[in-house]
mmCIF file of the N, C-alpha and C atoms, coordinates in Angstrom:
data_MODEL
# 
_entry.id   MODEL 
# 
loop_
_atom_site.group_PDB 
_atom_site.id 
_atom_site.type_symbol 
_atom_site.label_atom_id 
_atom_site.label_alt_id 
_atom_site.label_comp_id 
_atom_site.label_asym_id 
_atom_site.label_entity_id 
_atom_site.label_seq_id 
_atom_site.pdbx_PDB_ins_code 
_atom_site.Cartn_x 
_atom_site.Cartn_y 
_atom_site.Cartn_z 
_atom_site.occupancy 
_atom_site.B_iso_or_equiv 
_atom_site.pdbx_formal_charge 
_atom_site.auth_seq_id 
_atom_site.auth_comp_id 
_atom_site.auth_asym_id 
_atom_site.auth_atom_id 
_atom_site.pdbx_PDB_model_num 
ATOM 1   N N  . MET A 1 1  ? 0.844  -1.178 0.000  1.00 0.00 ? 1  MET A N  1 
ATOM 2   C CA . MET A 1 1  ? 0.000  0.000  0.000  1.00 0.00 ? 1  MET A CA 1 
ATOM 3   C C  . MET A 1 1  ? 0.882  1.232  0.000  1.00 0.00 ? 1  MET A C  1 
ATOM 4   N N  . GLY A 1 2  ? 0.875  1.998  -1.059 1.00 0.00 ? 2  GLY A N  1 
ATOM 5   C CA . GLY A 1 2  ? 1.716  3.186  -1.163 1.00 0.00 ? 2  GLY A CA 1 
ATOM 6   C C  . GLY A 1 2  ? 1.053  4.394  -0.547 1.00 0.00 ? 2  GLY A C  1 
ATOM 7   N N  . GLY A 1 3  ? 1.876  5.232  0.074  1.00 0.00 ? 3  GLY A N  1 
ATOM 8   C CA . GLY A 1 3  ? 1.341  6.441  0.697  1.00 0.00 ? 3  GLY A CA 1 
ATOM 9   C C  . GLY A 1 3  ? 2.344  7.562  0.602  1.00 0.00 ? 3  GLY A C  1 
ATOM 10  N N  . VAL A 1 4  ? 1.885  8.707  0.956  1.00 0.00 ? 4  VAL A N  1 
ATOM 11  C CA . VAL A 1 4  ? 2.768  9.870  0.951  1.00 0.00 ? 4  VAL A CA 1 
ATOM 12  C C  . VAL A 1 4  ? 3.230  10.116 2.370  1.00 0.00 ? 4  VAL A C  1 
ATOM 13  N N  . ASN A 1 5  ? 4.531  10.166 2.552  1.00 0.00 ? 5  ASN A N  1 
ATOM 14  C CA . ASN A 1 5  ? 5.062  10.461 3.875  1.00 0.00 ? 5  ASN A CA 1 
ATOM 15  C C  . ASN A 1 5  ? 5.084  11.961 4.081  1.00 0.00 ? 5  ASN A C  1 
ATOM 16  N N  . LYS A 1 6  ? 4.446  12.394 5.148  1.00 0.00 ? 6  LYS A N  1 
ATOM 17  C CA . LYS A 1 6  ? 4.443  13.824 5.465  1.00 0.00 ? 6  LYS A CA 1 
ATOM 18  C C  . LYS A 1 6  ? 5.376  14.058 6.629  1.00 0.00 ? 6  LYS A C  1 
ATOM 19  N N  . LYS A 1 7  ? 6.229  15.064 6.493  1.00 0.00 ? 7  LYS A N  1 
ATOM 20  C CA . LYS A 1 7  ? 7.099  15.426 7.596  1.00 0.00 ? 7  LYS A CA 1 
ATOM 21  C C  . LYS A 1 7  ? 6.296  16.254 8.592  1.00 0.00 ? 7  LYS A C  1 
ATOM 22  N N  . GLU A 1 8  ? 6.537  15.983 9.864  1.00 0.00 ? 8  GLU A N  1 
ATOM 23  C CA . GLU A 1 8  ? 5.901  16.817 10.875 1.00 0.00 ? 8  GLU A CA 1 
ATOM 24  C C  . GLU A 1 8  ? 6.723  18.080 10.988 1.00 0.00 ? 8  GLU A C  1 
ATOM 25  N N  . GLU A 1 9  ? 6.078  19.201 10.784 1.00 0.00 ? 9  GLU A N  1 
ATOM 26  C CA . GLU A 1 9  ? 6.795  20.465 10.859 1.00 0.00 ? 9  GLU A CA 1 
ATOM 27  C C  . GLU A 1 9  ? 6.429  21.174 12.141 1.00 0.00 ? 9  GLU A C  1 
ATOM 28  N N  . THR A 1 10 ? 7.426  21.787 12.765 1.00 0.00 ? 10 THR A N  1 
ATOM 29  C CA . THR A 1 10 ? 7.152  22.590 13.944 1.00 0.00 ? 10 THR A CA 1 
ATOM 30  C C  . THR A 1 10 ? 6.905  24.016 13.488 1.00 0.00 ? 10 THR A C  1 
ATOM 31  N N  . GLY A 1 11 ? 6.485  24.842 14.398 1.00 0.00 ? 11 GLY A N  1 
ATOM 32  C CA . GLY A 1 11 ? 6.265  26.242 14.074 1.00 0.00 ? 11 GLY A CA 1 
ATOM 33  C C  . GLY A 1 11 ? 7.545  27.048 14.127 1.00 0.00 ? 11 GLY A C  1 
ATOM 34  N N  . LEU A 1 12 ? 8.670  26.400 14.415 1.00 0.00 ? 12 LEU A N  1 
ATOM 35  C CA . LEU A 1 12 ? 9.930  27.121 14.537 1.00 0.00 ? 12 LEU A CA 1 
ATOM 36  C C  . LEU A 1 12 ? 10.491 27.469 13.169 1.00 0.00 ? 12 LEU A C  1 
ATOM 37  N N  . LYS A 1 13 ? 10.951 28.692 13.044 1.00 0.00 ? 13 LYS A N  1 
ATOM 38  C CA . LYS A 1 13 ? 11.551 29.159 11.792 1.00 0.00 ? 13 LYS A CA 1 
ATOM 39  C C  . LYS A 1 13 ? 12.962 29.646 12.096 1.00 0.00 ? 13 LYS A C  1 
ATOM 40  N N  . PHE A 1 14 ? 13.871 29.342 11.198 1.00 0.00 ? 14 PHE A N  1 
ATOM 41  C CA . PHE A 1 14 ? 15.255 29.746 11.356 1.00 0.00 ? 14 PHE A CA 1 
ATOM 42  C C  . PHE A 1 14 ? 15.700 30.519 10.131 1.00 0.00 ? 14 PHE A C  1 
ATOM 43  N N  . GLU A 1 15 ? 16.680 31.398 10.331 1.00 0.00 ? 15 GLU A N  1 
ATOM 44  C CA . GLU A 1 15 ? 17.222 32.152 9.207  1.00 0.00 ? 15 GLU A CA 1 
ATOM 45  C C  . GLU A 1 15 ? 18.741 32.141 9.273  1.00 0.00 ? 15 GLU A C  1 
ATOM 46  N N  . CYS A 1 16 ? 19.338 31.773 8.151  1.00 0.00 ? 16 CYS A N  1 
ATOM 47  C CA . CYS A 1 16 ? 20.788 31.765 7.998  1.00 0.00 ? 16 CYS A CA 1 
ATOM 48  C C  . CYS A 1 16 ? 21.161 33.008 7.190  1.00 0.00 ? 16 CYS A C  1 
ATOM 49  N N  . PRO A 1 17 ? 22.224 33.729 7.585  1.00 0.00 ? 17 PRO A N  1 
ATOM 50  C CA . PRO A 1 17 ? 22.594 34.923 6.833  1.00 0.00 ? 17 PRO A CA 1 
ATOM 51  C C  . PRO A 1 17 ? 23.008 34.644 5.388  1.00 0.00 ? 17 PRO A C  1 
ATOM 52  N N  . LYS A 1 18 ? 23.451 33.412 5.109  1.00 0.00 ? 18 LYS A N  1 
ATOM 53  C CA . LYS A 1 18 ? 23.885 33.066 3.752  1.00 0.00 ? 18 LYS A CA 1 
ATOM 54  C C  . LYS A 1 18 ? 22.811 32.332 2.952  1.00 0.00 ? 18 LYS A C  1 
ATOM 55  N N  . CYS A 1 19 ? 22.068 31.444 3.623  1.00 0.00 ? 19 CYS A N  1 
ATOM 56  C CA . CYS A 1 19 ? 21.089 30.598 2.929  1.00 0.00 ? 19 CYS A CA 1 
ATOM 57  C C  . CYS A 1 19 ? 19.658 31.116 3.012  1.00 0.00 ? 19 CYS A C  1 
ATOM 58  N N  . GLY A 1 20 ? 19.401 32.109 3.839  1.00 0.00 ? 20 GLY A N  1 
ATOM 59  C CA . GLY A 1 20 ? 18.043 32.623 4.012  1.00 0.00 ? 20 GLY A CA 1 
ATOM 60  C C  . GLY A 1 20 ? 17.269 31.759 4.995  1.00 0.00 ? 20 GLY A C  1 
ATOM 61  N N  . LYS A 1 21 ? 15.944 31.707 4.833  1.00 0.00 ? 21 LYS A N  1 
ATOM 62  C CA . LYS A 1 21 ? 15.123 30.912 5.737  1.00 0.00 ? 21 LYS A CA 1 
ATOM 63  C C  . LYS A 1 21 ? 15.381 29.436 5.480  1.00 0.00 ? 21 LYS A C  1 
ATOM 64  N N  . ILE A 1 22 ? 15.610 28.702 6.563  1.00 0.00 ? 22 ILE A N  1 
ATOM 65  C CA . ILE A 1 22 ? 15.924 27.284 6.445  1.00 0.00 ? 22 ILE A CA 1 
ATOM 66  C C  . ILE A 1 22 ? 15.033 26.489 7.404  1.00 0.00 ? 22 ILE A C  1 
ATOM 67  N N  . PRO A 1 23 ? 14.729 25.218 7.053  1.00 0.00 ? 23 PRO A N  1 
ATOM 68  C CA . PRO A 1 23 ? 13.911 24.382 7.940  1.00 0.00 ? 23 PRO A CA 1 
ATOM 69  C C  . PRO A 1 23 ? 14.727 23.910 9.141  1.00 0.00 ? 23 PRO A C  1 
ATOM 70  N N  . GLN A 1 24 ? 14.028 23.504 10.168 1.00 0.00 ? 24 GLN A N  1 
ATOM 71  C CA . GLN A 1 24 ? 14.674 23.022 11.386 1.00 0.00 ? 24 GLN A CA 1 
ATOM 72  C C  . GLN A 1 24 ? 15.619 21.855 11.104 1.00 0.00 ? 24 GLN A C  1 
ATOM 73  N N  . GLU A 1 25 ? 15.296 21.042 10.098 1.00 0.00 ? 25 GLU A N  1 
ATOM 74  C CA . GLU A 1 25 ? 16.135 19.883 9.772  1.00 0.00 ? 25 GLU A CA 1 
ATOM 75  C C  . GLU A 1 25 ? 17.542 20.288 9.337  1.00 0.00 ? 25 GLU A C  1 
ATOM 76  N N  . GLN A 1 26 ? 17.714 21.532 8.896  1.00 0.00 ? 26 GLN A N  1 
ATOM 77  C CA . GLN A 1 26 ? 19.028 22.000 8.453  1.00 0.00 ? 26 GLN A CA 1 
ATOM 78  C C  . GLN A 1 26 ? 19.781 22.749 9.544  1.00 0.00 ? 26 GLN A C  1 
ATOM 79  N N  . VAL A 1 27 ? 19.239 22.734 10.770 1.00 0.00 ? 27 VAL A N  1 
ATOM 80  C CA . VAL A 1 27 ? 19.852 23.470 11.865 1.00 0.00 ? 27 VAL A CA 1 
ATOM 81  C C  . VAL A 1 27 ? 20.428 22.503 12.881 1.00 0.00 ? 27 VAL A C  1 
ATOM 82  N N  . MET A 1 28 ? 21.704 22.708 13.227 1.00 0.00 ? 28 MET A N  1 
ATOM 83  C CA . MET A 1 28 ? 22.342 21.898 14.255 1.00 0.00 ? 28 MET A CA 1 
ATOM 84  C C  . MET A 1 28 ? 22.383 22.701 15.546 1.00 0.00 ? 28 MET A C  1 
ATOM 85  N N  . PHE A 1 29 ? 22.061 22.041 16.655 1.00 0.00 ? 29 PHE A N  1 
ATOM 86  C CA . PHE A 1 29 ? 22.008 22.637 17.969 1.00 0.00 ? 29 PHE A CA 1 
ATOM 87  C C  . PHE A 1 29 ? 23.377 22.476 18.617 1.00 0.00 ? 29 PHE A C  1 
ATOM 88  N N  . LEU A 1 30 ? 24.038 23.577 18.988 1.00 0.00 ? 30 LEU A N  1 
ATOM 89  C CA . LEU A 1 30 ? 25.429 23.508 19.410 1.00 0.00 ? 30 LEU A CA 1 
ATOM 90  C C  . LEU A 1 30 ? 25.699 23.729 20.889 1.00 0.00 ? 30 LEU A C  1 
ATOM 91  N N  . CYS A 1 31 ? 24.721 24.147 21.668 1.00 0.00 ? 31 CYS A N  1 
ATOM 92  C CA . CYS A 1 31 ? 24.985 24.536 23.048 1.00 0.00 ? 31 CYS A CA 1 
ATOM 93  C C  . CYS A 1 31 ? 25.441 23.352 23.898 1.00 0.00 ? 31 CYS A C  1 
ATOM 94  N N  . ASN A 1 32 ? 26.559 23.506 24.564 1.00 0.00 ? 32 ASN A N  1 
ATOM 95  C CA . ASN A 1 32 ? 27.063 22.482 25.476 1.00 0.00 ? 32 ASN A CA 1 
ATOM 96  C C  . ASN A 1 32 ? 27.202 23.024 26.891 1.00 0.00 ? 32 ASN A C  1 
ATOM 97  N N  . THR A 1 33 ? 26.670 24.208 27.137 1.00 0.00 ? 33 THR A N  1 
ATOM 98  C CA . THR A 1 33 ? 26.878 24.835 28.433 1.00 0.00 ? 33 THR A CA 1 
ATOM 99  C C  . THR A 1 33 ? 25.702 24.663 29.387 1.00 0.00 ? 33 THR A C  1 
ATOM 100 N N  . CYS A 1 34 ? 24.510 24.450 28.876 1.00 0.00 ? 34 CYS A N  1 
ATOM 101 C CA . CYS A 1 34 ? 23.329 24.353 29.732 1.00 0.00 ? 34 CYS A CA 1 
ATOM 102 C C  . CYS A 1 34 ? 23.085 22.925 30.187 1.00 0.00 ? 34 CYS A C  1 
ATOM 103 N N  . ARG A 1 35 ? 22.469 22.808 31.356 1.00 0.00 ? 35 ARG A N  1 
ATOM 104 C CA . ARG A 1 35 ? 22.123 21.491 31.881 1.00 0.00 ? 35 ARG A CA 1 
ATOM 105 C C  . ARG A 1 35 ? 20.783 21.053 31.310 1.00 0.00 ? 35 ARG A C  1 
ATOM 106 N N  . GLN A 1 36 ? 20.553 19.766 31.312 1.00 0.00 ? 36 GLN A N  1 
ATOM 107 C CA . GLN A 1 36 ? 19.300 19.234 30.759 1.00 0.00 ? 36 GLN A CA 1 
ATOM 108 C C  . GLN A 1 36 ? 18.087 19.822 31.460 1.00 0.00 ? 36 GLN A C  1 
ATOM 109 N N  . GLU A 1 37 ? 18.167 20.037 32.768 1.00 0.00 ? 37 GLU A N  1 
ATOM 110 C CA . GLU A 1 37 ? 17.021 20.570 33.497 1.00 0.00 ? 37 GLU A CA 1 
ATOM 111 C C  . GLU A 1 37 ? 16.747 22.044 33.170 1.00 0.00 ? 37 GLU A C  1 
ATOM 112 N N  . ASP A 1 38 ? 17.671 22.708 32.482 1.00 0.00 ? 38 ASP A N  1 
ATOM 113 C CA . ASP A 1 38 ? 17.460 24.092 32.056 1.00 0.00 ? 38 ASP A CA 1 
ATOM 114 C C  . ASP A 1 38 ? 16.660 24.186 30.761 1.00 0.00 ? 38 ASP A C  1 
ATOM 115 N N  . LEU A 1 39 ? 16.510 23.064 30.068 1.00 0.00 ? 39 LEU A N  1 
ATOM 116 C CA . LEU A 1 39 ? 15.838 23.079 28.771 1.00 0.00 ? 39 LEU A CA 1 
ATOM 117 C C  . LEU A 1 39 ? 14.371 23.477 28.893 1.00 0.00 ? 39 LEU A C  1 
ATOM 118 N N  . VAL A 1 40 ? 13.902 24.222 27.914 1.00 0.00 ? 40 VAL A N  1 
ATOM 119 C CA . VAL A 1 40 ? 12.499 24.611 27.853 1.00 0.00 ? 40 VAL A CA 1 
ATOM 120 C C  . VAL A 1 40 ? 11.931 24.103 26.530 1.00 0.00 ? 40 VAL A C  1 
ATOM 121 N N  . GLU A 1 41 ? 10.645 23.808 26.523 1.00 0.00 ? 41 GLU A N  1 
ATOM 122 C CA . GLU A 1 41 ? 10.019 23.357 25.290 1.00 0.00 ? 41 GLU A CA 1 
ATOM 123 C C  . GLU A 1 41 ? 9.469  24.554 24.544 1.00 0.00 ? 41 GLU A C  1 
ATOM 124 N N  . LYS A 1 42 ? 9.789  24.646 23.274 1.00 0.00 ? 42 LYS A N  1 
ATOM 125 C CA . LYS A 1 42 ? 9.269  25.699 22.418 1.00 0.00 ? 42 LYS A CA 1 
ATOM 126 C C  . LYS A 1 42 ? 8.754  25.038 21.162 1.00 0.00 ? 42 LYS A C  1 
ATOM 127 N N  . GLU A 1 43 ? 7.445  24.941 21.046 1.00 0.00 ? 43 GLU A N  1 
ATOM 128 C CA . GLU A 1 43 ? 6.789  24.382 19.868 1.00 0.00 ? 43 GLU A CA 1 
ATOM 129 C C  . GLU A 1 43 ? 7.332  23.007 19.487 1.00 0.00 ? 43 GLU A C  1 
ATOM 130 N N  . GLY A 1 44 ? 7.473  22.135 20.478 1.00 0.00 ? 44 GLY A N  1 
ATOM 131 C CA . GLY A 1 44 ? 7.878  20.758 20.218 1.00 0.00 ? 44 GLY A CA 1 
ATOM 132 C C  . GLY A 1 44 ? 9.373  20.517 20.202 1.00 0.00 ? 44 GLY A C  1 
ATOM 133 N N  . LEU A 1 45 ? 10.174 21.553 20.395 1.00 0.00 ? 45 LEU A N  1 
ATOM 134 C CA . LEU A 1 45 ? 11.630 21.406 20.391 1.00 0.00 ? 45 LEU A CA 1 
ATOM 135 C C  . LEU A 1 45 ? 12.158 21.833 21.751 1.00 0.00 ? 45 LEU A C  1 
ATOM 136 N N  . PHE A 1 46 ? 13.015 21.018 22.343 1.00 0.00 ? 46 PHE A N  1 
ATOM 137 C CA . PHE A 1 46 ? 13.609 21.386 23.623 1.00 0.00 ? 46 PHE A CA 1 
ATOM 138 C C  . PHE A 1 46 ? 14.916 22.115 23.370 1.00 0.00 ? 46 PHE A C  1 
ATOM 139 N N  . ILE A 1 47 ? 14.977 23.360 23.854 1.00 0.00 ? 47 ILE A N  1 
ATOM 140 C CA . ILE A 1 47 ? 16.184 24.168 23.700 1.00 0.00 ? 47 ILE A CA 1 
ATOM 141 C C  . ILE A 1 47 ? 16.471 24.882 25.020 1.00 0.00 ? 47 ILE A C  1 
ATOM 142 N N  . CYS A 1 48 ? 17.684 25.348 25.199 1.00 0.00 ? 48 CYS A N  1 
ATOM 143 C CA . CYS A 1 48 ? 18.029 26.025 26.438 1.00 0.00 ? 48 CYS A CA 1 
ATOM 144 C C  . CYS A 1 48 ? 17.723 27.518 26.318 1.00 0.00 ? 48 CYS A C  1 
ATOM 145 N N  . PRO A 1 49 ? 17.493 28.194 27.443 1.00 0.00 ? 49 PRO A N  1 
ATOM 146 C CA . PRO A 1 49 ? 17.158 29.624 27.402 1.00 0.00 ? 49 PRO A CA 1 
ATOM 147 C C  . PRO A 1 49 ? 18.220 30.485 26.708 1.00 0.00 ? 49 PRO A C  1 
ATOM 148 N N  . SER A 1 50 ? 19.489 30.110 26.819 1.00 0.00 ? 50 SER A N  1 
ATOM 149 C CA . SER A 1 50 ? 20.527 30.920 26.182 1.00 0.00 ? 50 SER A CA 1 
ATOM 150 C C  . SER A 1 50 ? 20.453 30.846 24.660 1.00 0.00 ? 50 SER A C  1 
ATOM 151 N N  . CYS A 1 51 ? 19.828 29.797 24.128 1.00 0.00 ? 51 CYS A N  1 
ATOM 152 C CA . CYS A 1 51 ? 19.706 29.664 22.678 1.00 0.00 ? 51 CYS A CA 1 
ATOM 153 C C  . CYS A 1 51 ? 18.557 30.488 22.115 1.00 0.00 ? 51 CYS A C  1 
ATOM 154 N N  . LEU A 1 52 ? 17.742 31.053 23.006 1.00 0.00 ? 52 LEU A N  1 
ATOM 155 C CA . LEU A 1 52 ? 16.651 31.898 22.545 1.00 0.00 ? 52 LEU A CA 1 
ATOM 156 C C  . LEU A 1 52 ? 17.132 33.315 22.248 1.00 0.00 ? 52 LEU A C  1 
ATOM 157 N N  . VAL A 1 53 ? 18.345 33.629 22.662 1.00 0.00 ? 53 VAL A N  1 
ATOM 158 C CA . VAL A 1 53 ? 18.921 34.947 22.373 1.00 0.00 ? 53 VAL A CA 1 
ATOM 159 C C  . VAL A 1 53 ? 19.968 34.790 21.279 1.00 0.00 ? 53 VAL A C  1 
ATOM 160 N N  . PRO A 1 54 ? 20.203 35.842 20.494 1.00 0.00 ? 54 PRO A N  1 
ATOM 161 C CA . PRO A 1 54 ? 21.193 35.740 19.412 1.00 0.00 ? 54 PRO A CA 1 
ATOM 162 C C  . PRO A 1 54 ? 22.567 35.322 19.921 1.00 0.00 ? 54 PRO A C  1 
ATOM 163 N N  . GLY A 1 55 ? 23.206 34.452 19.191 1.00 0.00 ? 55 GLY A N  1 
ATOM 164 C CA . GLY A 1 55 ? 24.521 33.965 19.579 1.00 0.00 ? 55 GLY A CA 1 
ATOM 165 C C  . GLY A 1 55 ? 25.028 32.974 18.562 1.00 0.00 ? 55 GLY A C  1 
ATOM 166 N N  . GLU A 1 56 ? 25.801 32.019 19.027 1.00 0.00 ? 56 GLU A N  1 
ATOM 167 C CA . GLU A 1 56 ? 26.362 31.016 18.134 1.00 0.00 ? 56 GLU A CA 1 
ATOM 168 C C  . GLU A 1 56 ? 25.924 29.621 18.556 1.00 0.00 ? 56 GLU A C  1 
ATOM 169 N N  . ASN A 1 57 ? 24.657 29.476 18.908 1.00 0.00 ? 57 ASN A N  1 
ATOM 170 C CA . ASN A 1 57 ? 24.168 28.188 19.384 1.00 0.00 ? 57 ASN A CA 1 
ATOM 171 C C  . ASN A 1 57 ? 23.542 27.330 18.297 1.00 0.00 ? 57 ASN A C  1 
ATOM 172 N N  . PHE A 1 58 ? 23.293 27.907 17.129 1.00 0.00 ? 58 PHE A N  1 
ATOM 173 C CA . PHE A 1 58 ? 22.732 27.151 16.018 1.00 0.00 ? 58 PHE A CA 1 
ATOM 174 C C  . PHE A 1 58 ? 23.674 27.244 14.831 1.00 0.00 ? 58 PHE A C  1 
ATOM 175 N N  . GLU A 1 59 ? 23.795 26.150 14.094 1.00 0.00 ? 59 GLU A N  1 
ATOM 176 C CA . GLU A 1 59 ? 24.661 26.140 12.910 1.00 0.00 ? 59 GLU A CA 1 
ATOM 177 C C  . GLU A 1 59 ? 23.888 25.614 11.717 1.00 0.00 ? 59 GLU A C  1 
ATOM 178 N N  . CYS A 1 60 ? 24.066 26.258 10.563 1.00 0.00 ? 60 CYS A N  1 
ATOM 179 C CA . CYS A 1 60 ? 23.434 25.824 9.324  1.00 0.00 ? 60 CYS A CA 1 
ATOM 180 C C  . CYS A 1 60 ? 24.220 24.644 8.767  1.00 0.00 ? 60 CYS A C  1 
ATOM 181 N N  . SER A 1 61 ? 23.531 23.531 8.524  1.00 0.00 ? 61 SER A N  1 
ATOM 182 C CA . SER A 1 61 ? 24.227 22.365 7.979  1.00 0.00 ? 61 SER A CA 1 
ATOM 183 C C  . SER A 1 61 ? 24.551 22.548 6.503  1.00 0.00 ? 61 SER A C  1 
ATOM 184 N N  . GLY A 1 62 ? 23.924 23.545 5.858  1.00 0.00 ? 62 GLY A N  1 
ATOM 185 C CA . GLY A 1 62 ? 24.198 23.790 4.444  1.00 0.00 ? 62 GLY A CA 1 
ATOM 186 C C  . GLY A 1 62 ? 25.519 24.501 4.208  1.00 0.00 ? 62 GLY A C  1 
ATOM 187 N N  . CYS A 1 63 ? 25.748 25.604 4.956  1.00 0.00 ? 63 CYS A N  1 
ATOM 188 C CA . CYS A 1 63 ? 26.954 26.403 4.704  1.00 0.00 ? 63 CYS A CA 1 
ATOM 189 C C  . CYS A 1 63 ? 27.899 26.479 5.897  1.00 0.00 ? 63 CYS A C  1 
ATOM 190 N N  . GLY A 1 64 ? 27.449 26.007 7.071  1.00 0.00 ? 64 GLY A N  1 
ATOM 191 C CA . GLY A 1 64 ? 28.325 26.016 8.247  1.00 0.00 ? 64 GLY A CA 1 
ATOM 192 C C  . GLY A 1 64 ? 28.285 27.299 9.049  1.00 0.00 ? 64 GLY A C  1 
ATOM 193 N N  . SER A 1 65 ? 27.448 28.243 8.677  1.00 0.00 ? 65 SER A N  1 
ATOM 194 C CA . SER A 1 65 ? 27.354 29.512 9.408  1.00 0.00 ? 65 SER A CA 1 
ATOM 195 C C  . SER A 1 65 ? 26.840 29.274 10.817 1.00 0.00 ? 65 SER A C  1 
ATOM 196 N N  . LYS A 1 66 ? 27.456 29.935 11.785 1.00 0.00 ? 66 LYS A N  1 
ATOM 197 C CA . LYS A 1 66 ? 27.008 29.844 13.176 1.00 0.00 ? 66 LYS A CA 1 
ATOM 198 C C  . LYS A 1 66 ? 26.221 31.093 13.567 1.00 0.00 ? 66 LYS A C  1 
ATOM 199 N N  . GLU A 1 67 ? 25.729 31.807 12.594 1.00 0.00 ? 67 GLU A N  1 
ATOM 200 C CA . GLU A 1 67 ? 24.951 33.014 12.857 1.00 0.00 ? 67 GLU A CA 1 
ATOM 201 C C  . GLU A 1 67 ? 23.466 32.791 12.545 1.00 0.00 ? 67 GLU A C  1 
ATOM 202 N N  . VAL A 1 68 ? 23.026 31.544 12.635 1.00 0.00 ? 68 VAL A N  1 
ATOM 203 C CA . VAL A 1 68 ? 21.624 31.200 12.392 1.00 0.00 ? 68 VAL A CA 1 
ATOM 204 C C  . VAL A 1 68 ? 20.793 31.737 13.546 1.00 0.00 ? 68 VAL A C  1 
ATOM 205 N N  . ARG A 1 69 ? 19.660 32.359 13.195 1.00 0.00 ? 69 ARG A N  1 
ATOM 206 C CA . ARG A 1 69 ? 18.773 32.935 14.200 1.00 0.00 ? 69 ARG A CA 1 
ATOM 207 C C  . ARG A 1 69 ? 17.457 32.183 14.244 1.00 0.00 ? 69 ARG A C  1 
ATOM 208 N N  . LEU A 1 70 ? 16.901 32.065 15.451 1.00 0.00 ? 70 LEU A N  1 
ATOM 209 C CA . LEU A 1 70 ? 15.576 31.507 15.641 1.00 0.00 ? 70 LEU A CA 1 
ATOM 210 C C  . LEU A 1 70 ? 14.585 32.642 15.441 1.00 0.00 ? 70 LEU A C  1 
ATOM 211 N N  . LEU A 1 71 ? 13.673 32.485 14.491 1.00 0.00 ? 71 LEU A N  1 
ATOM 212 C CA . LEU A 1 71 ? 12.762 33.575 14.140 1.00 0.00 ? 71 LEU A CA 1 
ATOM 213 C C  . LEU A 1 71 ? 11.460 33.571 14.927 1.00 0.00 ? 71 LEU A C  1 
ATOM 214 N N  . SER A 1 72 ? 10.921 32.404 15.260 1.00 0.00 ? 72 SER A N  1 
ATOM 215 C CA . SER A 1 72 ? 9.610  32.399 15.911 1.00 0.00 ? 72 SER A CA 1 
ATOM 216 C C  . SER A 1 72 ? 9.713  32.350 17.406 1.00 0.00 ? 72 SER A C  1 
# 
């Protein structure tokens, strides 16, 4: 029985300065400073509070830029 696989998309939007708007699947989470108990849930994704502010916590898997911003 053939079917169409649908990806579950979150409401999170990211923007890379080189690639433009990119899906969450192209974003790598880099923070190694926060503890697991510090994580907060944001639209189905667990991230640390420091990653909600601009910094170098997200990396674009397409171009390697560490200036990816969380838009939503």
